[in-house]
C-alpha positions as CSV (number, residue, x, y, z in Angstrom):
1,M,124.7,121.8,155.0
2,I,123.0,118.3,154.3
3,H,121.7,117.9,150.9
4,I,118.0,116.6,150.7
5,G,116.7,115.6,147.4
6,E,113.1,116.4,146.2
7,I,110.2,114.8,147.8
8,R,109.2,111.6,145.8
9,T,106.0,109.5,146.3
10,E,107.5,106.5,144.4
11,R,110.4,103.8,145.3
12,P,114.2,104.6,144.8
13,E,115.2,103.6,141.4
14,K,117.9,101.0,143.5
15,C,117.4,99.2,146.7
16,E,120.7,98.8,148.2
17,T,119.7,96.5,150.8
18,E,117.5,93.6,151.4
19,L,115.5,95.8,154.0
20,R,115.6,98.7,151.8
21,Q,114.1,96.3,149.2
22,K,111.5,94.7,151.7
23,V,110.3,98.6,153.1
24,Y,109.0,99.5,149.6
25,D,107.8,96.1,148.6
26,T,105.9,95.9,151.5
27,L,104.7,99.7,151.2
28,D,103.7,99.2,147.4
29,K,101.7,95.8,148.0
30,M,99.6,97.3,150.9
31,G,99.2,100.5,149.0
32,I,100.3,102.4,151.7
33,H,101.2,105.9,150.7
34,Y,104.5,107.6,151.6
35,E,106.7,110.5,151.0
36,R,110.5,110.1,150.5
37,V,113.8,112.0,150.0
38,D,117.2,110.9,149.2
39,T,120.0,112.4,151.5
40,D,123.7,113.2,152.2
41,E,124.3,110.7,155.3
42,V,122.1,111.5,157.8
43,I,123.3,110.2,161.5
44,T,122.2,112.7,164.5
45,M,118.8,113.9,165.1
46,D,120.5,117.1,164.9
47,D,121.2,116.2,161.3
48,C,117.4,115.0,160.8
49,A,116.4,118.6,161.5
50,A,116.6,119.5,157.5
51,V,114.7,116.1,156.6
52,N,112.0,117.4,159.1
53,E,111.6,120.5,157.8
54,K,111.6,119.2,154.0
55,L,108.8,116.5,154.9
56,H,106.8,118.6,157.4
57,M,107.2,116.2,160.3
58,D,109.2,115.0,163.0
59,M,111.5,112.1,162.8
60,V,111.1,109.3,165.2
61,K,114.1,108.3,167.4
62,T,114.4,104.6,167.2
63,L,116.9,102.9,169.6
64,F,117.8,99.2,169.9
65,V,118.7,98.3,173.3
66,C,118.9,94.9,174.9
67,N,119.2,93.6,178.4
68,R,123.1,92.6,180.1
69,Q,123.3,89.3,178.9
70,Q,122.0,90.2,175.1
71,T,119.1,88.1,175.1
72,E,116.3,90.3,175.1
73,F,115.8,92.9,172.2
74,Y,114.1,95.9,172.2
75,L,113.6,98.1,169.5
76,F,112.3,101.3,171.0
77,I,110.8,104.5,169.3
78,T,109.8,107.7,170.5
79,K,110.1,111.6,170.0
80,G,113.2,112.9,168.5
81,D,113.7,115.2,171.1
82,K,113.2,113.0,174.0
83,P,116.0,111.8,176.0
84,F,116.0,108.1,176.8
85,R,116.2,107.1,180.3
86,S,116.4,103.4,180.8
87,K,115.4,103.2,184.2
88,E,112.1,104.6,183.0
89,F,112.0,102.6,179.8
90,S,112.6,99.5,181.7
91,G,110.3,100.0,184.8
92,A,107.6,100.9,182.0
93,L,108.1,97.3,180.6
94,G,108.8,95.5,184.0
95,I,111.9,94.3,183.1
96,S,115.6,94.4,184.0
97,R,117.6,97.2,183.1
98,V,118.6,97.7,179.3
99,S,121.7,99.2,177.7
100,F,122.5,100.2,173.8
101,A,122.8,96.9,172.2
102,P,126.3,96.3,170.2
103,V,126.7,97.5,166.6
104,E,127.4,93.9,165.4
105,K,123.7,92.9,166.7
106,M,122.0,95.5,165.0
107,E,123.4,94.9,162.0
108,E,122.7,91.2,162.6
109,K,119.2,91.2,163.3
110,L,118.0,94.7,162.0
111,G,119.8,94.9,158.7
112,T,120.5,98.5,159.5
113,K,124.2,100.5,160.6
114,V,123.9,103.2,163.2
115,G,121.8,106.0,161.9
116,A,119.0,103.6,160.0
117,A,117.5,102.1,162.6
118,T,114.1,101.7,161.8
119,V,110.7,100.0,162.7
120,F,110.7,98.6,159.1
121,S,113.3,96.0,160.3
122,A,110.1,94.3,161.9
123,L,109.6,93.1,158.4
124,L,113.0,90.5,158.4
125,E,113.1,87.2,159.7
126,S,116.3,88.1,161.8
127,A,114.2,90.6,163.7
128,A,111.6,88.2,164.5
129,D,112.5,87.8,168.8
130,V,113.0,91.4,168.7
131,H,110.2,93.4,171.1
132,I,108.9,96.7,169.5
133,V,107.9,99.2,171.7
134,F,106.1,102.8,170.9
135,D,106.3,105.9,173.3
136,R,102.7,106.6,173.5
137,E,103.2,110.1,172.2
138,V,104.4,108.6,168.6
139,A,101.9,105.9,168.6
140,E,99.3,108.6,169.1
141,S,101.1,111.3,166.3
142,E,99.5,111.6,163.0
143,W,102.8,111.2,160.9
144,Y,105.7,108.8,161.5
145,G,109.1,109.9,159.8
146,C,112.0,107.3,159.6
147,S,114.7,105.9,157.9
148,D,114.1,103.5,154.9
149,G,116.6,101.5,156.0
150,V,119.8,103.1,155.3
151,T,121.1,106.5,156.1
152,T,120.6,108.1,152.9
153,G,117.1,107.7,152.7
154,Y,114.1,109.1,154.8
155,M,110.4,109.1,154.7
156,K,106.9,110.1,156.4
157,V,104.3,107.6,156.4
158,R,101.0,107.7,158.9
159,T,101.6,106.1,161.8
160,A,98.4,104.5,161.9
161,D,99.7,102.7,158.6
162,I,102.5,101.4,160.3
163,L,101.0,100.2,163.7
164,D,97.6,99.1,161.9
165,K,99.2,97.7,158.8
166,V,102.6,97.2,158.7
167,I,103.8,95.5,162.0
168,P,100.9,93.2,162.1
169,K,102.4,91.8,159.1
170,T,105.0,91.0,160.7
171,G,103.5,88.9,163.6
172,H,104.9,90.9,166.0
173,R,102.7,92.8,169.0
174,V,103.7,96.5,169.4
175,Q,103.8,97.7,173.3
176,I,102.8,101.2,173.9
177,I,104.2,102.7,176.8
178,S,104.6,106.4,178.5
179,V,108.0,107.4,179.4
């Protein structure tokens, strides 16, 4: 059983990565309310079930994919229980088939390790060329559950705050698709 701490509405005492620091700096500066929990390491969507229960929401699945040449990168945010179908994703965007990006590229561009991919990586300069793509079902959800940049920190934020406040601050354009 995964240990999940108490729900908190303030930043963690320690932000061990640049990304995690930027997440809380941005949310606090923008006055965006969040609830968060500290956990044992959570990697899989199955591991997220306990976090979902604690925060009363459904964690999104954030996938980092790229084209074969590794010149185009996409951060795809979809429902946690929805299977990823490369053909449908590529068809919805009108692009060549994609596959999962190498772990090294995830660390380099998103500033995270496997299990901690998050839309908040858009706050990093290294992710400036990453396309942000939302599944329509997630974009229309009231709550957005995700990693705060590490595999031991998860949060709940209003989806509208992510789409209407955080992402515009990054200069990214969100594409919303139905797959």
